[in-house]
N, C-alpha and C positions, 0 to 999 in steps of 0.2 A: 256746066261742070257739076252742079248739084244733081241734075238729072242723070248724069253718068254714074255718080256714086250711089244713087238710089237704086239703080238697076243691078248693082253688084251683089252677089251672094255673100253669106256670112263668112265663109272661109277666106274670101278675098279681103274682107275687112281685117281679119286676123293677120293675114300676110302683110297687109299694108302697115298695120300697127307694129309688127315685128321689124319690118324694113326700116321703120323710123326709130324704134326703141333700141335696137341692137347697136347701130353706129353711135347713137346718143349715149348709150351706156359705156361704150368703149372710150369715147371722148371724155366722159365723166370720170372714168377710172384713171385715165392718164392725167387729168386735171388734179384729181385728189393726190395722185402719186407725186406730182411735182411739189406738193406742199408738205411732204413728210419730213423735210429737213435732213435728208440723208446726203447732203452735199459732202464732198471730200473735205476732210479736216487737214489742218496744217500739220506738217511733220517737222518737229524741232530736232535738229542735229546738234549735239553738244560736242565740241572739239576741245580736248585738253591741250593746253599750251605748256610744254615742258621746256626747261632750259637745256641747251645743247651740252652742258657739262654734267648732265645726269649720269650716274654710274650704272653699270649693268646690274648691280645688286638692287638698286632702287627700281629699275625697270622690272626685274623679276618679282620684287615685292608687290609692285603695283599690279602686275599681271596676275599674281596669285590672289590678291585681294579682289580683283575684278572677277576672276574665275569662281571664287567662293561666293560672291554675291549672285552670280548667274546660277550657280548650282542651288543656292538657297531659294531663289525665285522658282526654279524648276521643281524643287521638292515641294514648295508650297502649292504650286499648280497641280502637281500629281496628287497631293493630299486633298485638294478641292475635288478633283475628279473621283478619287477613291470614295469620298463622302457621298458624292452624288450617286455613284454606283451602288454603294451600300443602301442608300435610301430607295433607289429603284428596285434593288433586289428584295428589300423588305416589303415593297409594294407588289412584288411579283412580276415586275416588268423586266 
């Protein structure tokens, strides 16, 4: 076997090295990727328990409060994106 490899020209040595290194690199990348900790996270669902005697006015008030909270979060998120956009525009991007 040693005699076989001693007779090989230089370009075959490079090809043999690449034939070993490329699959080893792919396996290495997949191994590193499995250790990144990007496993799916738990999703917590909160369910409110309301009494059956709740009036329509109470329901509407709760819905209005929930809608206001959703709109406040959306506005805060838009403001974050606006600040990012302003910073990027300032940098000329």
